[in-house]
C-alpha angles and dihedrals in degrees: 000000000000124000112257132192129215145171126217122195117221136178115246111188090323094317121105114241126189123211119199118206144171124227134189137162140013138270133044114013119252123180121210117205119198136221123255130294094012131087134228086279089088089065099057094102093045091049090055090057100039097043089081088073104023147036091244115205120182116183124194097246114238112299094008130100108348096333121113115239128250117263094258128069092203095054113165121215089260089057090051094048088053089050090052091049091051084054092050090049095050091052093047103249115158109179123001148159124244137207125187137186120214101310089017087052092062088045090054090053093045089050093049091049095046100040108028091155087058105042118072095186139348132210123188117198099196120356116198115226106174124183116241090259094052091046092053090051096045093047089050101042113010099067113038115172114272112222125164114242128215091244099046090246092135088066090064090049089050095053094046090048094050090047092047091052088067091055107040135024116237089027093221095055103076105187134123088248090060097043116122125220096232137113115244106253120247119271089257092059094046089049091059089053088051089056095049091046092052090051089059091036114162090356090063094101098055101083089025089060094040088055096055093041092048110118095223096157098067089041099060097067090053097053120120097180124087101258136182122198112192144152138182116263092245093044105110085224092062090083089055090064088067084062094063110108124175115012137170120269088247094062121088125195120201135161108215124217097240141347093278093048088055093052091045092051093049092051092051091053098051090042089060093060108039123189134214124296117270118243119230115288107270119233119266116260120221121247113238103222111018143040114290135194128235139166134228119193113222114186090346089305120116119236116194118224128191108207145185120205128359097278130060113227096149127038108201125204120200129224124264110291092021133099141203086286097058099059108139116263097249093057094038089057094061117101113234093036121136119184117199133199113244120223113287091017137094111343090353093064118117113265096205126046094236095053116101128208121177112241100171116139091249092052091044088053090050091050089054095050091046092050092052089049091048090050090044094227136134101207138165105265114229118193131178127204109320083001089066089059090049087052090053091048095051088046089057092049096048112009089167092062095064139054098210145316132264109192120186123194093356103200101241102167133176118235096256093051092044089054093050088051089054093048101041109008104065104062123165113255094186112149115271119206091241095048096245091137091069092061089047093055093044093057095042087057097043094045088052086069091051108037137027115247095022093228095057096078092175137113094260093058099047113135107225097203129104101274121233098221101156105149094219092056092045088049090051093052092044091052092052093043089055093047091054095052107153097011097063093053091050093050093045091049089053088049090053090051095045125098106224094182091057092046089052094047091059096038107120091198137087108264134202117191110198129184140146110268088233093057111116089232097050098106093047091047092050090051090047091059088067087066095062117085091221101023132142135173125234120193111210109206134155132028122348089256091052090048089049089051089051091050091047093054094044092052098044094082091052092049090050093051 
């Protein structure tokens, strides 16, 4: 069975909280709980193997991956276990096995301890058991707060920290006695870890800290669930197993020969104590007051949506290098909007460097049309930047599927500007071993707020508008730009070769072209509107709320048609 992805909406102390999870297979339910600060993505290869025997369900634990955090920043392992059980209840699991790696190992033990009637077996691959002195040092040095800085310097720290973690344990204690016997991973591997870290952002320390502080020693003698605690011989946590004293008869301790042996031993353990079958995944419930995430499966492949409101009136398409998470605030404020990830972007970006996923404009347009069909909707199609051209291409493919087009910042470029973009505006952001690509990406995104185009950092190219330089927003856009490496350059290059005026002239749908009157392309966009048989121009000025109101009024006639 193919891997599927889902969201479930929970209520956490009166606040709605979404949990994202991966699911594969059939048979007894088995939860997989990941390490910090990763997500369930790390388990995809394991899920493909274990799904032959289990319905394998791997949630992003609270505050990691695409899951919302709990309501407390000082959550304990018991709090996190309660949160996981709330998730299990919401998707209808009755009795299930659980496998956890590192942080997930502590979570598995905490689940087994708190819910012995619900957990059929637990396997912890790595269980941290620090001494009091080690714990004090770790809580002081291991988990500093992670705040984005205006200059992007926090990204240099992050790269060095993730690299150092492969050399020393703990990473902040740099001595021969703490040196680990591992190779430094290739830059692409470190880059995937950067992405996972940035998804957790300043929440990364919560489950991490809870794992170190969890008093597993006093819990192990109390367990009533068949439990295996193991670790590979080279795992720095293998030595912690020697610190385990008393334990219940149902608890087995074993140092495994290597990483694969640890996985195989854990699999054999949970296989011997199967839980109950898992029911079908429930549909995602909308949140009431804030954007929410959903998934639609197209040709057995998941497509993530970021939605506002229970219905979908507008299907939004992001710019090259963006994602469903980077839709501009005015559009994101409208009820009835669903933004989707394009191929090669966001949650549809390849996981491994040798994976290939088409991201041509035609392929993106086909993906948009297929998503609308899978959702069984006939929306207004909204596209931004290169996404506006994707919207025009999708309308040409299937005009009956859409009510009209809302195109913001349509890239109508003259030949000289397009040539400059091709020459200077498509740099590689492939991971460097030293992390320099992170600084390049940060300043690309930041300079795009200050100059147009971003690579013309000169007086004549200054953008005389109030710049949005909020570090958190910049970090979001940098994260998604890096994820789409390769795909965004391809889509942008096709944008530069396209003829938006010809595409408008042949468009058979009503078109609204919207842009800020201070945008450098405002005049050319206004002239382009004359090429569309049913075209109009909307000037977006004022605050994001005022712009959203203008968009709402402009789109209303299209939705009523």
